[in-house]
N, C-alpha and C positions, 0 to 999 in steps of 0.2 A: 322441739318434738320430744315428747315423753315416751321414748321407746326403750325396750329391753329385750333380752334374749327370749323371754317367754312369748312375747308377741310374735317375734319372727318364727319361733318354733310352731306356734299355732297356725300361722299362715302357711308354713312349709307343709304341714300335714294336709292342708286343704288344697294347696295350689302348686306344690312342687318345691324342690330343694333350692331353687333360685327363682327370683321374680323381681319386677320393678315396683317401686313405690312412687306414686305420683301425688303431688300436692297441687291440686287445681286451684285452691284458694291463693296460694303463692303466685301461681301463674297470672291470675286475675290482678293481683296486687302489682306485679311487675309491669303488666300492661298499663295500669293506671299511673304508676310512677314514671314510666318511660314517656308516655304521651303527655302527662302533666308537666314534665320538665320542659318540653318543647312548647306546649300551648301557653305557658306563662309568658313566653317571649313572642311566639308567632302563632296566634290562635287558629289559623287555618291549616294546622298540621293534622295529618291522618296517618294511622298505622295500617300498612298492608302486611299482614302476618305471613311469613315465609313457610308455606305448607311443607316444603321439602325437608325442613329442619326437623319437624315432628308433627305428623298429621293425625294424631289421635283425634277422632271426631269430637270428643267432648271439649278439647281445647279449641278446636276450630269453631265450634258452636259458641263458645264464650266470646271469641273475637267478634263473631257476627252479631251476637246479642248486644254487645257494647258499641256497635256502630262502626267497627273496623272493617277493613277490606281483606280480601283473600289474594295473596300473591302466589301464583301457581306457575309451574314450569313443565307441565305435561297434561295430556288429556285425562289421565287417571285422576290427577289432583283437581282438575277442573270439574270433572263429574262428581267428585267428592263434595266440592263446594256447593254445587247445585243440589246434591242430595240432602245436605244439612240445611238448605234453605237460603243460601246466599244469592242475592239478586245478581243477574249477569252483569249489570252495570257496576257492581261492587267487586268485580273480579279483575285483577290485573294479570295479564299473561306475559311472562318473560321466558327466558331460556333459549338455547341455541338450536333446538330441534322442533320445528313446526312445519309439517307438510301442508300441502294446499288444502287437503280435506279437513284437517283440524283447524287451520286458520279460518276457513270458511265457517266452520261451526262456531268458533269463538266470536268472530266479527258479526255474523248475522244474528247471533243472540244478543248482541249489544255490549260485549265486553271490550275493555281496552287492551290492545295488543302492542307491546313494545317490540319493534322489529330488531332483529339481531344481524341481518345480513342482506346483501343485495338480492339473493335468491328469494328470501321472504318478501322483499319489497316488490319483486316481479310478480309473485303469487298474489299479493294484495291488489296490484293493478289489474290483474286478470279477474279477480273476484269482484272488484268494483265495476268493471265493464259488463260482467255477467249478471250483476244484481243492481241495476240502475235505480231501483226504488228503495234501496236500503242504504242508510247512512253508516259508514264505517269509521271507527275511532282507532287511531294508531298513534304511537310515539316511536322514538328512535333511541336505542341504547348506544351511548357514546363512549368511545375509547380514546383516551388522551394521556399525555405524560403527567404523572403526579409526583415527580421527583423520586422515582423508585426504579430500581434496575429491572424489575419484573415487567415483561410485556404481556399484558392480559390477552387472551385469545378471543375475548367476547366483544361483540358490538362492532360499530363502524369507526374506522379511523377518521376522526373529524378533520384531519388535515389532508385527507384524500379528496381531490376535486370531485370524484364520483359521488361522495357523500352529499355535497351541496346540490349536485345535479338531481339526485334521486329525491332529496328532501323537497326541493321546490317543485319537482315534477308531480309528486304525490299531493303536495299542497294545492296544486292547481286543479286536481280532479274533483269534480263537483260534489260527488257523494263520499269523499274522503275528508275527514277532519284530522289534521295533525295536531294533537292536543298538548304535546310537551316532549320533554327529553328525560332520559333515564340514564343512570350510570351505576355501576357496582364494581368494586375492587376488593380483593381479599384482605387488604391492609386494615388493621383495626386501630392504629395509633392516631392520635388527635391531629398531628400535622398533616396526615394524608387527607383528612376531612377538610382542613383549612384549604388545601389545594383544590380538591375536587369541587367544593361548593363554589369557590371563586370562579373556576373555569366553567362550571355549569351555568351560572348566572350570566357570565359574559357571553357564552354561546347562545343562550336563549335570547338575550338582548340583540345579538347579531342576526339571528334567524327569523325572529318573529317581529312583525311590525307593531303588534299589540301584545300585552302580557299573555302568555300561554295559559292553558287551563291548569297546568301543574308543572312543578319541578320535582323530580324523583331522585333522591340521593342514595337509594338502594339500602343495602344492609351491611353486615360485617362488624357490628358493634360488640364490644365486650359487655358482658352482663355482670351480675353480682356474683362474688366468689370469695372463698376463704383466702386468707393471706398466703397460706402454704401453696395454693395453686397460682395465685397472682405472681409470686416470686419466680415461677418457672418460665414465664414468658419473657421474651427479649425486649419488651417495652413496657412502659407504665400502662396499666389498664384504666382508661378514663371511666368516670362514673356518668350516669345518665345526664346530670346537669352540665357536666363539662362538654359532652357532645352537643347539648342544646345551646350552650353559650356560643359555640363556634358556628353551628349550622343555622339555627333559628335566628340568631342575632344578625348574621349576614343577610338572610332573607328579609328580615324586618327593615334593615337599613337600605337594602337595594330597592325595595318597593315602598318606601316611606311616603312617596308622593302620589301613590296610586290609591284610589278609593278602595275601601275594604272589600266591597263586593266584586271588585275586578282583580284583586290580588290573586296570584296563583295558589293553588293548594300545594302544600309541602308534603310529599309522600315519603315515608320511611318504611323500610322493609326488614325489620328485625326478625331474627329467628332465635339464634342462641342467646341473644341479649335478654330475652324475656322467658325462655323455656329451659335453658341449660340447668339452672339450679333448682328446678321444680321436680326433678326425678332423682331417685336413688336406685342403685342395683344391689340386691341382697344375694349373697352366695354362702354356702356352708363349707367349712373345712372338713374334708373327708379323709385326709391322710397327711402326715408330716414325716419326711425321711431325710436322711443325710447321704448324699452321694459324693464320695471322694472329697469330703470336707465342705460340701455345699448344701445348705439347708433349703429344702423345698417343701412348700405346703401345696397340696392339690385341693382344688375347690370344685364346686358344682357350676361355676361360671366360667366365662372365657373373656379374653380381651375383645372378642367380637361382640360381646354384649354391652361394652361400655364406651364405644365410640372411637372416632378417629384419633383423638388426642392421646389415647392410651399407649400408642406406639412411641410417643415422644416424651411424655411426662407422667408423673404419678398423680392420679386424681386423688382428692382428699378421701381417706379411708379410715374407718373406725371399726374396732373389733368389739363384738358383743359376746360375752361368755356366760355360761350357765353357772360357773363357779363363783362363789362369794369369797373364796380364799384370797389372801393377799398374793401379790406377785412373788414367785419364787424361781430359783435358778432352773428348775426342771422345765418350766413352761416359758422361760424367757429366752429369746433368740436375738442374736446379732446378725444382721444382713440375711434375713430369710426371704426367699423369693416366693411370692404368691402366684401360683400357676393355675392354668385352666384345665378343663377336662378334655380338650381336643388332642389329637395326635400330631399337632403342629409343634415343632421343637421350641419355637419362640413365643408360645402362648403364655405370656405372663401378664397378670393384671396389675401387679405392683412389685417394684424392684427394691431390694435392700430395706425391707421392713425391720425395724428394731422394736421388740416389745413382747408382751405375753401372748401366747397363742397355743391352742390345743385343738385336737380333733373334736368336732361338734360345735366349735365356735362359729359365729357368723361374721363375715367381713362385708361391710356396707360401704359402697362407693358413692360419693356425692357428685353432683354436677354432670350427670349422665343424660340430661334431657334432650341434648341435640345430637343428631346423627348417630344414634346408638342402635336401637332396635330396627330402624329403617335399613341399616347397613348389614344387619345380622342375617347371613344366609342360612338356609336349612342344612348346615354342615354338621353332620354327626347327630346333633339334636335339634329339633324344631325350636322355635322361639317360645319364650316364657310368658307368663301372665303379667298384666299390668294392673295394679291395684291402686285406686285413688283412695288414700287413707287419710281420714280426719283424726289426727292424734289427740286433738283437744277433746273430742267427744267419743273417741274409741269406736268410730264407725268407718265402714269402708264400702267401696263400690268397685266391682270388677269391670274395668272398661275394655279389657281385652283378655280373653281366656287363653290358657296355655294351648299351643298348637299340638296336633298329634299327627300320626303317620298319614291318616286319611287327608288331612289338610294339605300335606306336602305332595301327595301322589295323585290327587283327584284330577289333575290335568293330563296325566299320563294315560296312554292307551294300553290296557292289559290284554 
C-alpha cells in the first residue's frame, strides 16, 4: 500500500479523525487462496463465510458472487444474506440460539440448519409434523474430546446416548433429511484439526449408512499476518496449505473408493482467516503527556475499535507523520502507552511503543478485520466510517458512513 500522512489527513477532513480502511481486493484474494489450497486436494470443498466475524455487505456479496455460502448465527444475519441475494439453499444456519419461530423460517425457506441442542431438535420435530408437505434439511453440531482441557459449551455430546436416539429419530421422520455433521472448536493449532477431522469422519461413517451430503469442519483458522503478530500467539500459526494438507487429505483418503458425485461436500467456515488482514484502523494522536514518569499518547480511537485481541496482544501498528525531519530525541519515546479517547482507565490500543511520535501523527493498526466494529458499542462516540480504499489507483468507496447521534437514539422513545 502506497500510503502517507497526507492521504490520511485528507480522509480525516472528510470522514472524521478515525476510520477503518478496507481492502476488498485482498479479501477476494484471501478467499481464492484459502479455497484453492483445499480444492487442489479435495475438489468438493466449499467455503461458508462466517458473517458474525465481519458482515460488511460488500464482503458478503463478494462471497456470494464467487459461489460461496453464507454461514449465519442469527436471524439478523440470515436476513442480511437474503437481502444481498444469497439463495436460501446456500445459507448454513449455526449458533446456540434458535427459537421455534426462527427455525421454522430458516427450514421452510430451504436453508440448512445445524442443530445445537435437544431443545432445537424437539422444535424441528414439531415443525416437521406441522408442515408435512415441506422437506426440511438439518445437521448436528458435534462436541467431542480433541485432546484439549477446554470443554466447549456448544453442540451435542456425541458420547451421550440421547444424541444417538435423537439423531436416528429425526432421520426416520419422512420430511426431514439429516444431511451431515458439523463441528467447531476455538483451537487454531494444526493438531486440533488432525483430531477433529479424524473424529468427524469416523462419526459420519458410524451414523450414516451411505456417505452424507457434507462434512463440516467449522472455522477457527489462522489467517495471514505479520511476524510481529504471529510471535505473540502461544502456538505456530499454520498457513492455508498446511490446514488443507491435514483436512482435505484426510477427506480424500477416507472417501477414495467413493464415486466423485457421491463424495460429501467439505464445508469450511472461515472468518478471521480471510478477513482479519483486510482492514486497518486509523486514529490520530491528539495529545502526549507524562504522568509520574509514564508516557501516554491519547488518540481519537479506542481499543473497542480494534477487536478482541487488543486486550491480550499488540496488533501491528505503524506511525505516519507529517514531518520529514529525521528522528530526534524530542519526538522519540521509550515505552509510551498509546491510549484511547474513552473514560475507561484500561483503554490502551498499544502497550510499550518505542519510537518517534508527536501530536498530529496517525497511528495505523493492521489486522483489525475480524470482531472489531461489530463489537464496538455506541459508548461515548458512535462508530466510525469504513472506507474501501484502492491504494493502487487512489480511489475509494465508502461502504459504511460514520454514525451520528440520530443513528444511536432513533430506537428510543422521546
